[in-house]
C-alpha positions as CSV (number, residue, x, y, z in Angstrom):
1,X,105.4,96.1,54.2
2,X,104.6,92.8,52.6
3,X,106.8,89.7,53.1
4,X,109.0,90.4,50.1
5,X,109.7,93.9,51.3
6,X,110.5,92.8,54.8
7,X,112.9,90.1,53.5
8,X,114.7,92.8,51.5
9,X,114.9,95.2,54.4
10,X,116.2,92.4,56.7
11,X,119.0,91.4,54.1
12,X,120.1,95.0,53.9
13,X,120.6,95.4,57.7
14,X,124.0,96.1,59.0
15,X,125.8,93.7,61.3
16,X,126.9,96.5,63.6
17,X,125.6,97.4,67.0
18,X,122.5,99.7,67.0
19,X,119.0,100.3,68.1
20,X,115.9,99.1,66.2
21,X,112.3,100.4,66.4
22,X,109.2,98.7,65.0
23,X,106.3,100.9,63.9
24,X,102.7,99.9,63.3
25,X,100.5,101.1,60.4
26,X,99.7,104.3,61.9
27,X,103.5,105.1,62.4
28,X,103.5,104.6,66.2
29,X,106.6,103.1,67.7
30,X,105.4,99.7,69.2
31,X,108.8,98.2,70.3
32,X,112.3,99.4,70.9
33,X,115.4,97.1,71.2
34,X,119.1,97.0,71.0
35,X,121.5,94.6,69.5
36,X,125.1,93.8,69.2
37,X,124.3,92.6,65.5
38,X,121.3,94.3,64.2
39,X,120.8,92.0,61.2
40,X,120.8,88.8,63.2
41,X,118.7,90.3,66.0
42,X,115.9,91.7,63.9
43,X,115.7,88.6,61.5
44,X,115.1,86.5,64.7
45,X,111.7,88.1,65.2
46,X,110.6,87.1,61.7
47,X,112.2,83.6,61.4
48,X,111.7,82.2,64.7
49,X,109.2,79.4,64.5
50,X,109.0,79.1,68.4
51,X,108.3,82.7,69.0
52,X,106.0,83.5,72.0
53,X,102.4,84.7,71.5
54,X,103.6,88.2,72.5
55,X,106.3,88.2,69.8
56,X,103.8,86.6,67.3
57,X,101.3,89.5,67.8
58,X,103.9,92.2,67.6
59,X,105.2,90.8,64.4
60,X,101.6,91.0,62.9
61,X,101.4,94.7,63.8
62,X,104.8,95.6,62.3
63,X,104.4,97.8,59.2
64,X,107.8,99.4,59.2
65,X,111.1,99.5,61.0
66,X,113.8,102.0,61.7
67,X,117.4,101.5,62.9
68,X,120.2,103.6,64.4
69,X,123.6,102.3,64.2
70,X,126.0,103.2,67.0
71,X,129.7,102.4,67.9
72,X,129.1,100.1,70.9
73,X,126.7,98.0,72.9
74,X,126.9,100.6,75.6
75,X,125.8,103.3,73.3
76,X,123.0,101.3,72.1
77,X,121.9,100.7,75.7
78,X,121.8,104.4,76.5
79,X,119.8,105.1,73.3
80,X,117.4,102.3,73.9
81,X,116.7,103.6,77.4
82,X,116.1,107.2,76.0
83,X,113.7,105.9,73.5
84,X,111.6,103.7,75.8
85,X,111.4,106.5,78.2
86,X,110.2,108.8,75.4
87,X,107.8,106.7,73.4
88,X,106.8,104.0,76.0
89,X,106.3,101.5,73.3
90,X,103.3,99.0,73.4
91,X,105.2,95.8,73.7
92,X,108.3,96.8,75.8
93,X,108.4,95.8,79.4
94,X,108.1,99.0,81.4
95,X,107.3,100.6,84.6
96,X,103.6,100.6,84.9
97,X,103.3,104.4,85.7
98,X,104.0,106.8,83.0
99,X,105.9,109.3,85.3
100,X,109.1,110.1,86.9
101,X,109.3,108.8,90.5
102,X,109.8,111.3,93.2
103,X,113.3,112.3,94.4
104,X,114.5,114.5,97.4
105,X,116.8,117.3,96.1
106,X,119.1,119.0,98.4
107,X,120.2,122.2,96.9
108,X,124.0,122.0,97.9
109,X,124.7,124.4,94.9
110,X,123.1,127.2,96.9
111,X,124.8,129.1,99.5
112,X,122.0,128.3,102.0
113,X,120.7,124.7,100.9
114,X,117.2,123.5,101.4
115,X,115.5,120.3,100.5
116,X,112.5,119.6,98.3
117,X,110.7,117.0,96.1
118,X,111.4,116.9,92.4
119,X,110.8,114.3,89.7
120,X,113.8,114.7,87.5
121,X,117.4,114.5,88.3
122,X,119.5,117.2,86.6
123,X,123.3,117.7,86.4
124,X,123.0,121.0,88.3
125,X,125.6,120.5,91.2
126,X,122.7,119.6,93.8
127,X,122.5,116.3,95.5
128,X,119.6,113.9,94.8
129,X,118.3,111.0,96.9
130,X,115.7,108.4,95.8
131,X,113.6,107.6,94.0
132,X,110.7,106.8,96.3
133,X,107.8,104.7,95.0
134,X,105.1,107.2,95.7
135,X,104.8,110.9,96.7
136,X,103.3,110.2,100.2
137,X,106.4,108.3,101.4
138,X,108.9,110.9,100.0
139,X,106.9,113.7,101.7
140,X,106.9,111.8,105.0
141,X,110.7,111.5,104.7
142,X,110.7,115.2,104.0
143,X,108.8,116.0,107.1
144,X,111.1,113.8,109.2
145,X,114.2,115.4,107.8
146,X,112.9,118.9,108.6
147,X,112.1,117.8,112.2
148,X,115.7,116.4,112.6
149,X,117.6,118.8,110.5
150,X,116.0,122.3,110.6
151,X,116.9,123.4,107.1
152,X,115.1,126.4,105.5
153,X,112.0,125.7,103.5
154,X,111.5,129.0,102.0
155,X,112.8,129.9,98.3
156,X,113.6,133.6,99.4
157,X,116.9,135.2,98.9
158,X,119.0,134.9,102.1
159,X,120.6,138.2,103.2
160,X,120.6,137.9,107.0
161,X,118.9,141.3,107.3
162,X,115.2,140.3,107.5
163,X,113.5,142.1,110.2
164,X,111.9,139.0,111.8
165,X,111.9,135.3,111.2
166,X,108.8,133.1,110.1
167,X,106.9,130.6,112.2
168,X,109.3,127.7,111.0
169,X,112.1,129.3,113.2
170,X,109.9,129.6,116.3
171,X,108.8,126.0,116.2
172,X,112.5,124.9,115.5
173,X,112.0,123.8,111.9
174,X,114.5,126.3,110.6
175,X,117.9,127.7,111.9
176,X,116.9,131.3,110.8
177,X,119.6,132.3,108.3
178,X,117.3,135.1,107.2
179,X,118.0,136.9,110.4
180,X,121.6,135.7,110.8
181,X,120.8,133.5,113.6
182,X,123.2,130.8,112.4
183,X,126.7,131.0,110.9
184,X,127.1,129.7,107.2
185,X,129.6,127.0,108.2
186,X,127.3,125.7,111.0
187,X,124.4,125.6,108.6
188,X,126.3,123.8,106.0
189,X,127.7,121.3,108.4
190,X,123.9,120.4,109.4
191,X,123.2,120.0,105.6
192,X,126.0,117.7,105.2
193,X,124.8,115.6,108.2
194,X,121.2,115.5,106.6
195,X,122.9,114.2,103.3
196,X,124.8,111.5,105.2
197,X,121.5,110.6,106.9
198,X,119.7,110.2,103.6
199,X,122.5,108.0,102.4
200,X,122.2,105.6,105.4
201,X,125.2,106.8,107.3
202,X,123.3,106.9,110.7
203,X,126.2,106.0,112.8
204,X,128.3,108.9,111.6
205,X,125.4,111.3,112.1
206,X,124.8,110.1,115.7
207,X,128.5,110.4,116.6
208,X,128.6,113.9,115.3
209,X,125.5,115.1,117.1
210,X,126.6,113.4,120.4
211,X,129.9,115.3,120.2
212,X,127.9,118.5,119.7
213,X,125.5,117.5,122.6
214,X,128.4,117.0,125.1
215,X,130.1,120.2,124.0
216,X,126.9,122.1,124.6
217,X,126.5,120.5,128.1
218,X,130.0,121.6,129.0
219,X,129.3,125.1,128.0
220,X,126.0,125.0,130.1
221,X,123.9,125.2,127.1
222,X,121.4,122.8,128.5
223,X,118.5,123.7,126.2
224,X,120.7,123.2,123.2
225,X,122.1,119.9,124.7
226,X,118.4,118.5,125.3
227,X,117.4,119.4,121.8
228,X,120.4,117.5,120.3
229,X,119.7,114.5,122.7
230,X,116.1,114.5,121.3
231,X,117.6,114.3,117.9
232,X,119.9,111.3,118.7
233,X,116.9,109.4,120.3
234,X,114.8,109.9,117.1
235,X,117.5,108.7,114.8
236,X,118.2,105.7,117.2
237,X,114.5,104.7,117.1
238,X,114.7,104.8,113.3
239,X,117.9,102.5,113.5
240,X,116.0,100.1,115.9
241,X,113.2,99.7,113.2
242,X,115.6,98.9,110.5
243,X,116.8,95.4,110.2
244,X,120.5,94.7,110.1
245,X,120.6,93.3,106.5
246,X,124.1,92.6,105.6
247,X,127.7,92.9,106.3
248,X,128.8,95.9,108.4
249,X,129.0,99.0,106.0
250,X,127.8,97.1,103.1
251,X,125.9,99.2,100.5
252,X,123.7,97.3,98.1
253,X,120.4,97.3,96.4
254,X,118.7,93.9,96.7
255,X,116.3,93.2,93.8
256,X,113.8,90.4,93.3
257,X,110.4,90.3,91.6
258,X,107.0,88.3,91.6
259,X,105.0,87.8,88.5
260,X,101.6,86.5,87.7
261,X,99.4,86.6,84.6
262,X,101.4,89.3,82.7
263,X,101.7,91.5,85.8
264,X,104.9,91.8,87.7
265,X,106.1,93.7,90.8
266,X,109.7,94.4,91.6
267,X,110.8,94.9,95.1
268,X,114.1,96.8,96.1
269,X,115.6,96.7,99.5
270,X,118.1,99.7,99.8
271,X,120.9,98.5,102.3
272,X,123.2,101.2,103.4
273,X,125.9,100.7,106.0
274,X,124.6,97.2,106.5
275,X,121.0,98.3,107.3
276,X,117.9,98.2,105.2
277,X,117.1,102.0,105.2
278,X,114.2,101.8,102.8
279,X,112.3,99.5,100.5
280,X,110.1,100.2,97.4
281,X,107.7,98.2,95.1
282,X,107.6,99.0,91.4
283,X,105.0,97.4,89.3
284,X,105.8,96.4,85.7
285,X,103.6,95.8,82.7
286,X,103.9,93.7,79.4
287,X,105.9,91.0,81.3
288,X,103.8,88.0,79.8
289,X,106.0,85.6,77.7
290,X,109.2,87.3,78.9
291,X,112.0,85.4,80.6
292,X,113.2,86.4,84.2
293,X,116.3,87.8,82.6
294,X,114.5,90.0,80.3
295,X,112.2,91.4,83.1
296,X,115.2,92.0,85.3
297,X,117.3,93.6,82.6
298,X,114.4,96.0,81.5
299,X,113.8,97.0,85.1
300,X,117.5,97.8,85.8
301,X,117.9,99.9,82.8
302,X,114.6,101.9,83.5
303,X,115.1,102.4,87.3
304,X,118.8,103.2,87.3
305,X,118.2,105.6,84.4
306,X,116.3,107.9,86.9
307,X,117.8,106.8,90.2
308,X,119.6,109.5,92.1
309,X,122.3,107.0,93.5
310,X,123.7,103.8,92.4
311,X,125.3,101.5,95.1
312,X,128.6,99.6,94.5
313,X,126.6,96.3,94.5
314,X,123.3,95.3,93.1
315,X,122.1,91.7,94.1
316,X,119.6,90.0,91.8
317,X,118.3,86.4,91.9
318,X,119.5,85.3,88.2
319,X,122.5,85.8,86.0
320,X,122.0,88.4,83.2
321,X,123.5,88.1,79.8
322,X,123.4,91.9,79.7
323,X,125.2,92.4,83.1
324,X,128.4,93.4,81.7
325,X,127.1,96.3,79.4
326,X,124.7,97.4,82.3
327,X,127.6,97.4,84.8
328,X,129.6,99.5,82.3
329,X,126.6,102.0,81.9
330,X,126.3,102.2,85.8
331,X,129.9,102.8,86.3
332,X,129.6,106.0,84.1
333,X,126.8,107.2,86.3
334,X,128.3,106.3,89.7
335,X,131.9,107.2,88.7
336,X,133.1,103.9,90.2
337,X,132.8,100.3,89.7
338,X,129.4,98.6,90.0
339,X,128.8,94.9,90.5
340,X,125.6,93.2,89.4
341,X,125.8,89.6,90.8
342,X,123.8,86.8,92.3
343,X,124.2,85.7,96.0
344,X,127.4,84.3,96.9
345,X,126.3,82.2,99.9
346,X,123.3,80.9,101.9
347,X,122.9,84.0,104.0
348,X,122.7,86.3,100.9
349,X,120.3,83.9,99.2
350,X,117.9,84.0,102.3
351,X,118.0,87.7,102.0
352,X,117.1,87.8,98.5
353,X,114.3,85.2,99.2
354,X,112.8,87.7,101.8
355,X,112.9,90.4,99.0
356,X,111.1,88.0,96.7
357,X,108.3,87.2,99.4
358,X,107.8,91.0,99.8
359,X,107.5,91.3,96.1
360,X,104.9,88.6,95.9
361,X,102.9,90.2,98.9
362,X,103.2,93.7,97.1
363,X,101.8,92.2,94.0
364,X,98.8,90.8,96.0
365,X,98.2,94.0,97.5
366,X,98.3,95.7,94.0
367,X,95.6,93.2,92.9
368,X,93.4,93.7,95.8
369,X,93.7,97.6,95.2
370,X,92.8,97.0,91.6
371,X,89.6,95.1,92.6
372,X,88.6,97.9,94.9
373,X,88.5,100.2,92.0
374,X,84.9,100.5,91.0
375,X,85.7,102.2,87.7
376,X,88.1,99.7,86.6
377,X,85.9,96.7,87.5
378,X,83.0,98.4,85.8
379,X,85.0,98.8,82.6
380,X,86.3,95.2,83.0
381,X,82.7,93.8,83.2
382,X,81.6,95.9,80.1
383,X,84.6,94.7,78.2
384,X,83.9,91.1,79.1
385,X,80.3,91.3,78.0
386,X,81.5,92.6,74.7
387,X,83.9,89.7,74.0
388,X,81.5,87.1,75.3
389,X,78.5,88.7,73.2
390,X,76.4,89.1,76.4
391,X,73.5,91.6,76.3
392,X,74.8,93.4,79.4
393,X,77.7,93.3,81.7
394,X,77.3,90.3,84.1
395,X,76.2,91.5,87.4
396,X,76.7,88.2,89.2
397,X,79.6,85.8,88.2
398,X,80.0,82.3,89.8
399,X,83.2,80.3,89.3
400,X,83.8,76.6,90.2
401,X,86.9,74.7,90.7
402,X,87.7,71.1,91.7
403,X,90.6,70.1,94.1
404,X,91.6,66.5,93.9
405,X,95.2,66.5,95.2
406,X,94.1,63.2,97.0
407,X,91.4,61.1,95.5
408,X,90.0,60.3,98.9
409,X,89.3,64.0,99.6
410,X,87.7,65.3,96.6
411,X,86.3,68.8,97.1
412,X,85.0,71.9,95.1
413,X,84.4,75.7,95.5
414,X,82.0,78.1,94.3
415,X,83.0,81.7,94.5
416,X,80.7,84.7,93.7
417,X,81.6,88.1,92.3
418,X,79.0,90.7,92.2
419,X,79.6,93.9,90.1
420,X,83.1,92.8,90.0
421,X,83.6,92.5,93.7
422,X,83.9,89.2,95.8
423,X,80.7,88.5,97.7
424,X,82.2,86.0,100.3
425,X,79.0,85.4,102.1
426,X,77.8,83.5,99.2
427,X,80.9,81.4,98.7
428,X,80.1,77.7,98.9
429,X,82.2,74.5,99.5
430,X,81.4,71.0,98.4
431,X,82.6,67.6,99.5
432,X,82.3,65.3,96.4
433,X,80.0,62.5,97.4
434,X,79.0,60.5,94.5
435,X,82.3,60.2,92.5
436,X,85.1,57.8,93.3
437,X,88.5,58.5,92.1
438,X,89.9,61.7,90.5
439,X,87.2,62.4,87.9
440,X,87.1,66.1,87.4
441,X,84.3,66.0,84.9
442,X,82.0,63.8,87.0
443,X,82.9,65.9,90.0
444,X,82.1,69.3,88.3
445,X,78.7,67.8,87.3
446,X,77.9,66.7,90.8
447,X,78.6,70.1,92.2
448,X,76.7,71.9,89.5
449,X,73.7,69.7,90.0
450,X,73.7,70.3,93.7
451,X,74.1,74.0,93.1
452,X,71.2,74.5,90.6
453,X,68.9,72.1,92.1
454,X,69.0,74.2,95.3
455,X,68.0,77.1,93.1
456,X,65.0,75.5,91.3
457,X,62.5,74.3,93.9
458,X,59.8,76.9,94.7
459,X,59.7,78.2,98.2
460,X,56.5,77.9,100.4
461,X,54.3,80.9,100.2
462,X,55.3,83.6,102.7
463,X,58.9,82.2,103.2
464,X,61.4,85.1,103.5
465,X,64.8,84.5,102.1
466,X,67.6,84.6,104.6
467,X,71.2,85.5,103.6
468,X,72.0,81.7,103.2
469,X,69.0,81.1,101.0
470,X,69.9,84.1,98.8
471,X,73.4,82.5,98.1
472,X,71.5,79.5,96.5
473,X,68.5,81.2,95.0
474,X,70.2,84.1,93.3
475,X,71.1,82.8,89.9
476,X,74.2,84.1,88.3
477,X,74.4,85.8,84.9
478,X,77.7,84.1,84.0
479,X,79.2,80.7,85.2
480,X,82.9,80.0,84.8
481,X,84.2,76.5,85.1
482,X,88.0,76.1,85.6
483,X,89.1,74.0,82.5
484,X,88.8,73.7,78.8
485,X,86.5,72.1,76.4
486,X,86.0,69.0,78.4
487,X,84.9,70.7,81.6
488,X,82.7,72.9,79.6
489,X,80.9,69.8,77.8
490,X,80.5,68.1,81.2
491,X,78.9,71.4,82.8
492,X,76.7,72.1,79.9
493,X,75.1,68.3,80.2
494,X,73.9,69.4,83.6
495,X,72.5,72.8,82.4
496,X,70.6,71.0,79.7
497,X,69.3,68.3,82.1
498,X,68.2,70.9,84.7
499,X,67.0,73.3,82.1
500,X,69.0,76.1,83.4
501,X,68.1,79.2,81.4
502,X,69.5,82.8,80.9
503,X,72.8,81.8,82.4
504,X,75.9,82.1,80.2
505,X,78.4,79.2,80.7
506,X,82.0,79.4,79.8
507,X,85.2,77.3,80.5
508,X,88.6,78.9,81.4
509,X,91.6,76.9,80.2
510,X,94.6,78.0,82.4
511,X,97.4,77.1,80.2
512,X,96.7,79.8,77.4
513,X,94.1,81.6,79.3
514,X,91.6,80.8,76.5
515,X,87.7,81.2,77.1
516,X,85.7,78.4,75.5
517,X,82.0,79.0,74.8
518,X,79.1,76.6,74.3
519,X,78.6,76.0,70.5
520,X,81.9,77.4,69.3
521,X,85.1,75.4,68.4
522,X,87.2,78.5,68.6
523,X,88.1,79.9,71.9
524,X,87.8,83.7,72.9
525,X,91.3,85.2,73.5
526,X,91.0,88.3,75.8
527,X,93.8,90.8,75.2
528,X,96.8,90.1,77.3
529,X,96.7,93.5,79.0
530,X,93.1,94.0,79.2
531,X,91.1,94.7,82.4
532,X,88.6,91.9,81.6
533,X,91.3,89.3,81.3
534,X,92.7,90.4,84.8
535,X,89.3,90.2,86.3
536,X,88.6,86.6,84.9
537,X,92.0,85.5,86.3
538,X,91.4,87.0,89.6
539,X,88.0,85.1,89.9
540,X,89.5,81.8,88.8
541,X,92.5,82.3,91.2
542,X,90.1,83.0,94.0
543,X,88.0,79.8,93.2
544,X,91.3,77.9,93.2
545,X,92.4,79.3,96.6
546,X,89.2,78.7,98.2
547,X,89.1,75.0,97.0
548,X,92.5,74.4,98.1
549,X,91.9,75.9,101.5
550,X,89.1,73.6,102.1
551,X,90.9,70.6,100.8
552,X,93.8,71.5,103.2
553,X,91.4,71.8,106.2
554,X,89.9,68.4,105.6
555,X,93.2,66.8,105.1
556,X,94.5,68.2,108.4
557,X,91.4,66.9,110.1
558,X,91.9,63.4,108.7
559,X,95.6,63.5,109.7
560,X,94.8,64.6,113.3
561,X,91.9,62.0,113.7
562,X,92.0,60.2,117.1
563,X,90.4,56.7,118.0
564,X,88.5,58.7,120.7
565,X,86.5,60.5,118.0
566,X,84.7,57.2,117.3
567,X,83.8,56.5,121.0
568,X,80.2,57.3,121.6
569,X,79.7,60.0,124.4
570,X,83.3,61.3,124.0
571,X,83.0,64.8,122.8
572,X,85.8,67.4,122.3
573,X,85.8,68.5,126.0
574,X,86.0,64.9,127.4
575,X,88.6,63.9,124.8
576,X,90.8,67.0,125.7
577,X,90.4,66.2,129.5
578,X,91.5,62.4,128.9
579,X,94.5,63.4,127.0
580,X,95.6,66.2,129.3
581,X,95.3,63.8,132.4
582,X,96.7,60.5,130.7
583,X,98.7,61.8,128.0
584,X,98.2,59.2,125.2
585,X,95.9,56.7,123.8
586,X,98.0,54.0,125.3
587,X,97.9,55.8,128.8
588,X,94.0,55.8,128.6
589,X,93.9,52.1,127.8
590,X,96.2,51.1,130.5
591,X,94.5,53.5,133.1
592,X,92.2,52.0,135.8
593,X,88.4,52.5,135.8
594,X,88.8,54.7,139.0
595,X,91.4,57.0,137.2
596,X,89.2,57.3,134.1
597,X,86.0,58.0,136.3
598,X,88.0,60.8,138.1
599,X,88.3,62.7,134.8
600,X,85.5,65.4,134.6
601,X,82.6,64.5,132.5
602,X,83.3,60.8,132.5
603,X,80.3,58.4,133.3
604,X,80.0,54.5,133.7
605,X,78.1,54.3,130.4
606,X,80.8,56.3,128.5
607,X,83.4,54.3,130.3
608,X,81.9,51.0,128.9
609,X,81.8,52.5,125.4
610,X,85.4,53.5,125.9
611,X,86.7,50.1,126.9
612,X,84.8,48.5,124.0
613,X,86.1,50.9,121.4
614,X,89.8,50.9,122.7
């Protein structure tokens, strides 16, 4: 559609609630949204001069739009969830994995229930628990359940007339309904306990098993009593590992997230009966330029659309404009009131802060896992070569960063990535020696001069390179300096001065993630969800981390500097011995010569220097 056609379509939109879908030139749905007022909401995409880069790009791709009018905002939310799940539009915030997360199903609709793993919840009379973040964790839980609650695992029809049981019965992993070794009511009671266990009602389960154990002991069924005792011990060990995480009997999901460079990771702590019974991480994509509210709302709708159970409370770090309609939707799912709220007191805030810290750690682990994937890093390097017009993927990339938090301690870092992986033995740190004051341009020039001068001189004939030499002598294919045009220009002066050849030089501006190249006024913009951008950001972040770590180390040394450090002949051992014996510098000053000479390692010559210095 051209601009005139768009304006006519916008003017004709109704003011009722509904769902809108944007399509590209190929007819693909690229975005799905809901609105209380369709006309006002859809118009905002085309008339908002302060639109984010993501919205700006999306609008450029819109070739057509569809709307569906509904009676209420709740119906719009339900339809929006369904369409996002079906079409996974390009610009919507969504769970990264295009799959249903695993659930544990307990087939309570059957006469002899069993438990298995499924990926879709159905309205079939069975009970569902989860979801879990991955199949390995859910299968570990299933194995534990079968150990604690010996439910049948076979799908056969149970008649009670089988001639013999299977191995599961003999290893106490099944109660043997196939041979009528257990009554139906006893088996059903065991399944009910298992469901309460999955729901976090550990204390109730332990009380019931303990009562059965005591009854078995009274009836002299000691083997049965010992088996139940072992069950109790296993459950109690699980309870010991689980942190008490709220008011007694509180049921709630605590949700927080961390985000970085368009990637986000949501962490959920599942609290049941006041204990954290499980936690899970869920990565999201397309979160760049989205507010915290939009990210949280998108996650809540997608996660609870497939969750087996909804708790009465959901704690989140920020208020949501959509909270009321999401609560109404979850009320329908749960069958009772659901409150989505922020922490009420310091204690709850601290708990949610812990969830957020775990989300940040999960995001860091997710990045590390990504870097270890050779296929993805190879694709990222090839993509980067294409965008930067390199003849081949850069095998060795060096990135430089300046840390000047305090002008008296100017430092820089050089990090090295080979074949997309960090090569830490070639990392280098620099103290800025020739620059006074916080001058990033001059500091960067000093660092590059020192680095590439080390690479230029010819080595003596027969000299073998050791690993330290290789770090300096191996020239990179690509150099990234942290900064925009100014840093790039300063770095290029050094390259020209030292005649550095066959090395591509670029500057990375953090604010808009623009890559500036030599001789071009227009920056290179890598796609926001591309593997190449993620790799460049990871390299830049590593250089920043390495520089800041070195700066912090030097600052701590300066802060902890002692007058004894300047005394000739006083090394770390003698310094420690003096302080252990005499306590403080003032104690050393006031000590007699005999007291000082009694300290191990002290000599008359050092004593004289000590008296002079102090």
